[in-house]
C-alpha positions in Angstrom: -35.3 36.8 3.6 -39.1 37.7 3.8 -41.2 35.3 5.8 -44.3 33.6 4.6 -45.7 33.9 8.2 -49.4 34.8 8.0 -49.4 35.2 4.2 -52.7 34.0 2.8 -52.2 31.6 -0.1 -54.9 30.0 -2.3 -53.9 26.7 -3.9 -56.0 25.0 -6.5 -55.6 21.3 -7.2 -54.7 20.9 -3.6 -56.2 17.5 -3.0 -53.1 15.6 -4.2 -49.6 15.7 -5.8 -48.0 19.1 -6.2 -50.9 21.0 -4.7 -50.9 18.9 -1.5 -47.2 19.0 -1.1 -47.2 22.8 -1.6 -49.8 23.2 1.1 -47.6 21.2 3.5 -44.5 23.1 2.6 -46.0 26.6 2.8 -47.8 25.7 6.1 -44.5 24.7 7.6 -43.3 28.3 6.9 -46.3 29.9 8.5 -48.6 30.6 5.6 -52.4 30.5 6.0 -53.8 28.3 3.3 -57.0 28.2 1.3 -57.3 24.8 -0.3 -59.3 24.2 -3.4 -60.1 21.1 -5.5 -63.1 19.0 -6.4 -62.5 16.2 -4.0 -63.9 17.6 -0.8 -63.0 14.5 1.3 -59.3 14.8 0.4 -59.4 18.6 1.2 -60.9 17.9 4.6 -58.2 15.4 5.4 -55.5 17.8 4.4 -57.0 20.7 6.2 -57.3 18.6 9.4 -53.7 17.4 9.1 -52.4 21.0 8.7 -54.5 22.4 11.5 -53.6 19.5 13.9 -49.9 20.2 13.1 -50.2 23.8 14.3 -50.9 25.4 10.9 -53.9 27.3 9.6 -56.0 26.1 6.7 -59.5 26.3 5.3 -60.9 24.7 2.2 -63.7 25.1 -0.4 -64.6 22.4 -2.9 -64.1 24.2 -6.2 -64.3 23.4 -9.9 -61.8 25.7 -11.5 -63.7 25.5 -14.8 -66.5 27.5 -13.1 -66.1 31.2 -13.1 -68.7 31.5 -10.3 -67.0 28.9 -8.1 -63.6 30.6 -8.5 -65.2 33.9 -7.5 -66.7 32.2 -4.4 -63.3 30.7 -3.6 -61.7 34.2 -3.5 -64.6 35.5 -1.4 -64.1 32.6 1.0 -60.4 33.4 1.4 -61.2 37.0 2.3 -64.0 36.0 4.6 -61.8 33.6 6.5 -58.4 35.4 6.5 -59.2 39.0 5.4 -56.9 39.1 2.4 -55.2 37.2 -0.4 -51.5 37.4 -0.7 -50.9 34.7 -3.3 -52.6 32.3 -5.7 -51.0 29.1 -6.9 -52.9 28.0 -10.0 -51.9 24.4 -9.9 -55.0 22.4 -11.1 -54.3 20.7 -14.4 -55.1 17.7 -16.6 -52.8 15.8 -19.0 -54.7 13.2 -21.1 -52.1 13.0 -23.8 -53.2 11.5 -27.1 -52.3 11.5 -30.8 -54.5 13.9 -32.8 -55.6 11.2 -35.1 -57.3 9.5 -32.1 -59.8 12.4 -32.2 -60.3 12.5 -28.4 -62.2 15.8 -28.6 -63.8 15.4 -25.2 -60.3 15.2 -23.6 -59.1 18.2 -25.6 -62.1 20.2 -24.3 -61.4 19.2 -20.7 -57.8 20.2 -20.9 -58.7 23.6 -22.4 -61.3 24.1 -19.7 -59.0 23.2 -16.7 -55.6 24.2 -18.0 -56.5 27.5 -19.6 -59.9 28.7 -18.4 -59.1 27.5 -14.9 -56.0 29.7 -14.8 -57.8 32.7 -16.3 -60.7 32.3 -13.8 -58.2 32.1 -10.9 -56.5 35.3 -12.0 -59.8 37.0 -12.6 -61.0 36.1 -9.1 -58.0 37.5 -7.2 -56.9 40.4 -9.4 -59.3 43.1 -8.2 -58.4 42.4 -4.6 -54.6 42.4 -5.4 -54.9 45.6 -7.5 -56.7 47.4 -4.7 -54.0 46.4 -2.2 -51.2 47.0 -4.8 -49.6 43.7 -3.9 -49.9 40.0 -4.6 -48.3 37.1 -6.3 -49.8 34.7 -8.8 -47.9 31.5 -9.6 -49.1 29.5 -12.6 -48.1 25.9 -13.2 -47.1 25.3 -16.8 -44.9 22.3 -17.9 -41.9 21.5 -19.9 -44.5 20.6 -22.5 -45.1 24.4 -22.6 -41.6 24.7 -24.0 -41.3 21.6 -26.2 -43.9 19.7 -28.2 -43.7 16.0 -28.8 -46.0 13.4 -30.4 -49.2 13.1 -28.4 -48.7 16.5 -26.6 -50.1 18.8 -29.2 -53.2 19.9 -27.3 -51.6 19.6 -23.8 -48.6 21.6 -25.0 -50.9 24.2 -26.5 -52.6 24.7 -23.1 -49.3 25.0 -21.3 -47.9 27.4 -23.9 -51.0 29.4 -23.3 -50.3 29.5 -19.5 -46.9 30.9 -20.2 -48.4 33.6 -22.5 -51.1 34.5 -20.0 -48.6 34.7 -17.2 -46.1 36.9 -19.1 -49.0 39.1 -20.2 -50.1 39.5 -16.6 -46.5 40.4 -15.6 -46.3 43.1 -18.2 -49.7 44.6 -17.4 -49.6 44.5 -13.6 -46.1 44.4 -12.2 -45.2 48.1 -12.7 -48.7 49.5 -12.1 -49.9 47.3 -9.2 -46.8 45.6 -7.9 -48.4 42.2 -8.6 -45.8 39.5 -9.3 -46.3 36.7 -11.8 -44.4 33.5 -11.9 -44.4 30.4 -14.2 -43.3 27.1 -12.8 -42.7 24.4 -15.5 -42.2 20.9 -14.1 -40.9 18.0 -16.0 -41.9 14.4 -15.0 -43.3 14.5 -11.5 -44.7 11.6 -9.6 -48.4 12.6 -9.4 -51.8 11.4 -10.7 -51.3 13.4 -13.9 -50.7 10.4 -16.1 -53.7 8.5 -14.8 -56.0 10.3 -17.3 -54.1 9.1 -20.4 -56.4 6.7 -22.4 -54.4 6.5 -25.6 -52.7 3.1 -25.3 -50.3 3.9 -28.1 -48.7 6.5 -25.9 -49.2 5.2 -22.4 -46.3 2.8 -22.3 -43.8 5.4 -23.5 -45.1 8.0 -20.9 -44.9 5.4 -18.2 -41.2 4.8 -19.2 -40.5 8.5 -18.9 -42.2 8.7 -15.5 -40.0 5.9 -14.2 -37.5 8.8 -13.6 -40.1 11.2 -12.1 -39.1 13.4 -9.2 -41.3 13.8 -6.1 -43.9 16.6 -5.9 -42.2 18.1 -2.9 -39.4 19.3 -5.2 -41.9 21.5 -7.0 -43.4 22.6 -3.7 -40.0 23.9 -2.5 -39.6 25.7 -5.9 -43.0 27.4 -5.3 -41.9 28.4 -1.8 -38.6 29.8 -3.1 -40.5 32.0 -5.6 -42.9 33.2 -2.9 -40.2 34.0 -0.4 -38.4 36.5 -2.6 -38.8 40.2 -1.5 -41.5 42.3 -3.1 -39.1 44.0 -5.4 -37.9 40.7 -6.9 -39.9 38.4 -9.2 -38.8 35.0 -10.2 -40.5 35.0 -13.6 -40.0 31.5 -14.8 -38.4 28.2 -13.5 -38.1 24.9 -15.2 -37.6 21.9 -12.9 -36.8 18.5 -14.5 -35.5 15.2 -13.3 -31.8 15.2 -13.9 -32.1 12.4 -16.4 -34.9 14.0 -18.4 -33.7 15.3 -21.8 -36.8 17.0 -23.2 
């Protein structure tokens, strides 16, 4: 099986949850990491932990909703490690709400982070990957990108979009540039994702669902699995749910 040794991987949303666990998992397999998120203090702590454990990591505080900052993140990766082998577009928001609550500001934030952030990440690394004729882009969708439920209309729309973008990327680039594209769709995972929900009519039901949540290291191992497949193989899409989760 191909090794991740010395592969350069950018991870957005790396300051906690799935991003943090993915950084630890990939570092344990020899990957060189470029950590990105808005919380610089958390990134510094994670970088120090990885480097003290014998890994290699750098970081850049980055707002994924800024095209310019994502461009600088890619430039930082190349300056530090000379190349970009993979991007894990993990940053995301999930302030679920019923449409009649009219939480327009929350809708806008989800669209900015969950869709624009993914597009800006792809845009930042694609020229470099096309020039090298290799690379792997992993985008985090959600089971909400497969199933819509009350309160998820906007969130699900953003995650359906991630699936569409990723499959479009696959069709455009896999044959011509040997760039692989993967969608990971987690179910309930124990992260900070539910902390942004302000709709009290939904929060208790979501909290009940997340009582069965799996740990983020399960998703980290899934991401590693996809990355470790040989260049002629692409894991296009994986859904990972708690065993008890029905939807």
